[in-house]
C-alpha positions in Angstrom: -8.1 4.9 -18.0 -4.6 3.7 -18.6 -2.6 0.4 -18.7 1.1 0.9 -18.1 3.2 -2.1 -18.9 6.9 -3.0 -19.2 9.9 -4.5 -17.4 10.7 -4.0 -13.8 12.4 -0.7 -12.9 11.3 1.3 -15.9 9.3 4.0 -14.1 5.7 2.7 -14.1 5.3 3.0 -10.3 7.1 6.4 -10.4 4.6 7.7 -13.0 1.6 6.4 -11.0 2.9 8.2 -7.9 3.4 11.4 -9.9 -0.1 11.3 -11.4 -1.6 10.5 -7.9 0.3 13.4 -6.3 -0.7 15.9 -9.0 -4.3 15.0 -8.8 -4.4 15.1 -5.0 -2.8 18.6 -5.0 -5.8 19.6 -7.2 -8.2 18.1 -4.6 -9.1 14.9 -6.3 -9.6 11.7 -4.3 -7.1 9.0 -5.3 -6.9 5.4 -4.1 -3.4 3.9 -4.7 -2.6 0.3 -3.9 -0.4 -2.5 -5.1 -2.3 -5.4 -6.6 -1.5 -7.5 -3.5 -2.9 -4.7 -1.2 -5.9 -4.3 -3.5 -6.9 -7.9 -3.4 -6.3 -8.3 0.3 -8.4 -5.1 1.0 -11.2 -6.2 -1.3 -11.3 -9.7 0.3 -11.4 -8.1 3.8 -14.3 -5.9 2.8 -16.2 -8.7 1.0 -15.9 -11.0 4.0 -16.7 -8.4 6.7 -13.1 -8.2 8.1 -13.0 -4.5 7.4 -15.2 -1.6 8.4 -14.5 0.0 5.1 -16.9 -0.7 2.3 -16.3 -1.1 -1.4 -18.7 1.7 -2.1 -17.0 3.9 0.5 -13.5 3.3 -0.8 -13.8 2.9 -4.5 -16.9 4.8 -5.4 -15.6 8.0 -3.8 -12.3 7.8 -5.6 -11.8 9.9 -8.7 -8.9 7.7 -9.6 -8.0 4.1 -8.6 -4.4 3.0 -9.2 -3.6 -0.7 -9.0 0.2 -1.1 -9.2 2.0 -4.3 -10.2 -0.9 -6.3 -11.4 0.3 -9.9 -11.9 2.4 -10.0 -8.7 -0.6 -11.3 -6.6 -1.6 -14.9 -6.3 -4.0 -15.6 -9.2 -7.3 -17.0 -7.9 -10.8 -17.1 -9.2 -11.9 -14.8 -6.4 -9.2 -12.3 -7.3 -10.2 -12.3 -10.9 -13.8 -11.8 -10.0 -12.9 -8.9 -7.7 -10.9 -7.3 -10.4 -13.6 -7.8 -13.0 -16.2 -6.4 -10.7 -14.1 -3.4 -9.9 -13.2 -2.6 -13.5 -16.8 -3.0 -14.7 -18.1 -0.9 -11.8 -15.7 1.9 -12.4 -16.3 1.7 -16.2 -20.1 2.1 -15.7 -19.6 5.0 -13.4 -17.1 6.7 -15.8 -14.5 6.7 -13.1 -10.8 6.6 -14.0 -8.5 3.6 -13.3 -4.8 3.2 -13.9 -3.2 -0.3 -13.8 0.5 -1.0 -14.0 2.0 -4.4 -14.7 5.2 -6.1 -15.8 3.2 -8.3 -18.1 2.7 -7.4 -21.7 -0.9 -7.2 -23.0 -0.3 -10.6 -24.7 0.9 -12.1 -21.4 -1.9 -10.5 -19.4 -4.8 -11.6 -21.6 -4.8 -15.4 -20.7 -4.7 -14.5 -17.0 -7.7 -12.2 -17.1 -9.4 -13.2 -20.3 -12.9 -12.1 -19.1 -11.7 -8.5 -18.7 -8.7 -8.4 -21.0 -10.7 -6.8 -23.8 -11.8 -4.0 -21.4 -8.3 -3.4 -20.1 -6.9 -3.4 -23.6 -9.3 -0.6 -24.5 -7.6 1.5 -21.9 -4.9 3.9 -23.2 -1.9 1.7 -23.2 1.5 3.0 -22.4 4.5 0.7 -22.9 7.7 1.2 -20.9 11.0 -0.1 -22.0 14.7 0.1 -21.3 16.9 -1.2 -18.5 16.0 -1.5 -14.8 16.8 2.0 -13.5 17.2 0.8 -10.0 19.9 -1.6 -11.0 21.7 0.9 -13.3 21.6 3.6 -10.6 22.9 1.2 -8.0 25.7 0.1 -10.3 26.8 3.7 -10.9 26.8 4.5 -7.2 28.9 1.4 -6.5 31.4 2.4 -9.2 32.0 5.9 -7.8 
């Protein structure tokens, strides 16, 4: 399990995609969603608006990647869905990667019930300037 955190544009999503691609090439099942997609999908499944089931989607995945945690609208329902998912995967010894622009200190108050579990993940801080902005600036100056 990993928690990737740092400023926008520092490579967190890129690394998540690289990990997902490498694992899928080896035949592993990977579910990759942004936090917004994750919460929308989970709500649709919970309220019967989707034919997919939580068990079918998440329990079959060797790796779940939730990208950009903290960009979604924070609700009690979302926090409960995240807590349930993290706990479920932890109990089943299934891997999860979460990326966020929030530091662990910023993240803790938002998800205090599961912050201690997330902070026991392998944490990988990202730093530096926004690569998208710096690349765009170099292309413009050519």
